[in-house]
C-alpha positions as MATLAB code, in Angstrom:
seq = 'MQNQDYILFEDYLSGNLDPESVQAFQNRLETDLVFKEAFQIYKDASQFLENHLKNAEQTEAFKSQLEKVSSNYFKDSVQATSIKKRINPWFYSIAAAAVLVIGFFIGQQFSNPVYKDYANYGTISLTVRGNQDAILHKAETAFNNHNYKDAETYFSELLESDSTNIEFQLYKAVSLVELNHFNKAETLFNEIMETPSVYKNKAMWYLALSKLKQKNEAACISILKRIPEDAEDYQQAQKLLNKID';
ca = [
      -6.466   45.083  308.454;
      -2.726   44.985  307.737;
      -0.173   46.453  310.146;
       0.655   48.950  307.417;
      -2.928   50.227  307.590;
      -2.479   51.095  311.258;
       0.754   52.919  310.435;
      -1.195   54.801  307.771;
      -3.864   55.688  310.369;
      -1.208   57.107  312.689;
       0.482   59.047  309.885;
      -2.869   60.559  308.893;
      -3.749   61.557  312.456;
      -0.256   62.961  313.018;
      -0.353   65.027  309.834;
       2.611   63.205  308.308;
       1.020   62.439  304.929;
       1.554   64.575  301.864;
      -1.540   66.183  300.240;
      -1.909   63.433  297.624;
      -1.736   60.690  300.248;
      -4.275   62.559  302.403;
      -6.668   62.724  299.453;
      -6.153   59.026  298.695;
      -6.765   58.202  302.360;
      -9.972   60.216  302.487;
     -11.194   58.668  299.235;
     -10.646   55.222  300.713;
     -12.624   56.184  303.815;
     -15.556   56.994  301.541;
     -15.373   53.770  299.517;
     -14.095   51.119  301.947;
     -16.470   50.563  304.878;
     -14.187   48.079  306.675;
     -11.258   50.494  306.391;
     -13.448   53.350  307.675;
     -14.655   51.380  310.698;
     -11.124   50.228  311.559;
      -9.890   53.817  311.332;
     -12.627   55.068  313.662;
     -11.771   52.387  316.221;
      -8.080   53.237  315.958;
      -8.825   56.940  316.318;
     -10.942   56.361  319.411;
      -8.320   54.048  320.928;
      -5.562   56.574  320.244;
      -7.527   59.352  321.913;
      -8.149   57.111  324.916;
      -4.467   56.305  325.241;
      -3.459   59.933  324.852;
      -5.877   61.051  327.543;
      -5.321   58.275  330.050;
      -1.866   56.824  329.514;
       0.471   59.741  330.093;
       3.634   57.856  330.910;
       5.291   54.468  330.736;
       4.217   53.499  334.253;
       0.585   54.057  333.410;
       1.005   52.165  330.155;
       2.470   49.173  331.961;
      -0.398   49.265  334.454;
      -2.866   49.371  331.587;
      -1.180   46.411  329.907;
      -1.276   44.433  333.153;
      -4.922   45.257  333.637;
      -5.684   44.240  330.063;
      -3.942   40.906  330.594;
      -5.831   40.408  333.875;
      -9.184   41.124  332.273;
      -8.368   38.780  329.410;
      -7.290   36.050  331.845;
     -10.422   36.407  333.943;
     -12.586   36.283  330.844;
     -11.275   32.928  329.696;
     -11.042   31.564  333.261;
     -14.595   32.238  334.256;
     -16.420   30.483  331.419;
     -19.706   30.196  333.322;
     -19.937   33.891  333.990;
     -18.840   34.655  330.444;
     -21.654   32.515  329.073;
     -24.170   34.330  331.263;
     -22.948   37.724  330.141;
     -22.905   36.673  326.513;
     -26.649   36.127  326.567;
     -27.225   39.756  327.532;
     -24.861   41.377  324.999;
     -25.506   41.875  321.319;
     -23.248   39.719  319.089;
     -21.744   42.736  317.330;
     -20.237   43.882  320.621;
     -17.642   41.118  320.540;
     -16.409   42.079  317.084;
     -15.994   45.708  318.081;
     -14.403   44.856  321.434;
     -11.989   42.407  319.826;
     -11.024   44.954  317.190;
     -10.506   47.632  319.829;
      -8.253   45.367  321.918;
      -6.228   44.434  318.839;
      -5.798   48.077  317.881;
      -4.804   49.096  321.398;
      -2.468   46.125  321.642;
      -0.889   47.041  318.333;
      -0.452   50.660  319.413;
       1.126   49.690  322.720;
       3.330   47.155  320.991;
       4.644   49.864  318.723;
       5.639   51.962  321.739;
       7.680   49.188  323.368;
       9.049   47.268  320.390;
      12.142   48.021  318.395;
      11.337   49.990  315.247;
      11.497   48.141  311.949;
      11.614   49.341  308.369;
       8.066   48.340  307.436;
       6.700   50.525  310.248;
       7.932   53.645  308.468;
       8.173   52.712  304.789;
       4.978   54.435  303.722;
       5.798   56.002  300.375;
       2.259   57.074  299.606;
       0.787   57.221  296.132;
       2.901   58.873  293.469;
       1.531   60.827  290.524;
       3.975   61.560  287.728;
       3.627   64.481  285.337;
       3.004   63.631  281.698;
       6.088   64.285  279.608;
       5.246   63.819  275.917;
       6.592   60.603  274.409;
       7.381   59.184  277.851;
       3.722   59.115  278.810;
       3.281   55.335  278.368;
       6.381   54.442  280.371;
       5.502   57.002  283.040;
       2.120   55.403  283.485;
       3.689   51.946  283.798;
       6.258   53.225  286.312;
       3.599   54.995  288.362;
       1.274   51.975  288.357;
       4.028   49.517  289.267;
       5.284   51.700  292.131;
       1.815   52.344  293.552;
       1.050   48.612  293.386;
       4.304   47.852  295.264;
       5.666   46.024  292.217;
       9.125   47.452  292.787;
      10.959   45.140  290.407;
       9.020   46.471  287.421;
       9.071   50.006  288.836;
      12.867   49.969  289.014;
      13.026   48.771  285.400;
      10.694   51.517  284.178;
      12.456   54.281  286.102;
      15.798   53.089  284.714;
      14.330   53.311  281.226;
      13.015   56.802  281.892;
      16.403   57.924  283.189;
      18.098   56.759  279.991;
      16.482   59.674  278.169;
      16.228   62.043  281.162;
      19.265   61.241  283.298;
      19.082   64.389  285.462;
      15.465   63.926  286.535;
      15.737   63.838  290.333;
      12.168   62.647  290.851;
      12.865   59.530  288.766;
      16.124   58.985  290.625;
      14.335   59.150  293.976;
      11.661   56.592  293.086;
      14.216   54.314  291.472;
      16.275   54.465  294.690;
      13.225   53.589  296.792;
      12.515   50.643  294.489;
      16.109   49.499  294.907;
      15.767   49.609  298.708;
      12.630   47.493  298.478;
      14.590   45.029  296.319;
      17.464   45.037  298.861;
      19.916   46.591  296.389;
      21.151   48.926  299.101;
      24.458   50.118  297.629;
      22.895   51.212  294.345;
      20.103   52.947  296.240;
      22.535   54.743  298.543;
      24.516   56.063  295.574;
      21.362   57.625  294.143;
      20.230   59.011  297.498;
      23.630   60.618  298.084;
      23.562   62.217  294.646;
      20.119   63.661  295.331;
      21.186   64.912  298.763;
      23.989   66.898  297.146;
      21.534   68.838  294.986;
      19.479   71.871  296.068;
      16.281   70.193  294.864;
      13.026   69.813  296.790;
      13.800   66.096  297.044;
      17.014   66.565  299.048;
      15.497   66.043  302.507;
      13.197   63.299  301.275;
      16.223   61.385  299.994;
      17.866   61.798  303.414;
      14.811   60.327  305.167;
      14.621   57.418  302.740;
      18.336   56.717  303.149;
      17.813   56.570  306.920;
      15.039   54.031  306.346;
      17.349   52.031  304.116;
      19.863   51.867  306.979;
      17.070   50.822  309.329;
      16.102   48.004  306.975;
      19.731   46.869  307.010;
      19.637   46.983  310.839;
      22.474   49.528  310.803;
      21.091   51.654  313.627;
      24.229   53.749  314.075;
      24.138   54.917  310.455;
      20.384   55.415  310.660;
      20.728   57.657  313.728;
      23.512   59.669  312.116;
      21.376   60.406  309.055;
      18.218   61.151  311.051;
      20.063   63.798  313.066;
      20.928   65.613  309.841;
      17.300   66.062  308.776;
      16.426   69.765  309.246;
      13.415   70.990  311.203;
      11.717   72.382  308.114;
      11.780   68.990  306.364;
       8.455   67.295  305.708;
       9.617   64.131  307.483;
      11.231   65.859  310.482;
       8.581   64.753  312.992;
       8.720   61.169  311.778;
      12.496   61.299  312.011;
      12.280   62.496  315.617;
       9.874   59.690  316.525;
      12.237   57.136  315.036;
      15.204   58.710  316.820;
      13.401   58.501  320.150;
      12.966   54.758  319.659;
      16.463   53.830  318.635;
      18.758   56.582  319.994;
];
């Protein structure tokens, strides 16, 4: 499992995915057994932490206990060998996975937030628009496959004939952030934020992430505080604020 998968698990459980991403997630659960098992372990671990680790003091105690158990396990090799004979082999795989998931979750709570922890853009689905159908498909495929260099090229081409299309502008800006072309991306985000479109708040969230990627926490905080409560990404913005403010 990639770290991004665990972020996706948390976004799904927290209700932070859009309907298309939820459907894609559920489809993957049905077709990818490894992904499904990892998600179940993460879900169980999250519920355990929520029920038993109510504050930082308890979390630190849990971490200390986890380290102690781990230390004792490797220290007492004779006892470990004896126990191993009485436990089914699959137990170790599940236990190891559970510890990794819990460790990852705890690490997220105490580590500084980074761009890749929040840059989950989901799966986009573009509407067919006549003669642009072929380019739209290429842009959509490139973006969904994280091929942002090609995606930026295709969205630029689409905007040549449809320069006011805010959806294209948004995905081009995201591609530019992924390519580290921050100034160009910020110009597009700011233009979108000045419109009354449905993408206004989304552009604000993505601009905050761009600032996070640039390690400009002051600018990131300033933008996050402007995201309104009715925005789709408000809860995510608050979580990020709590970590860096």
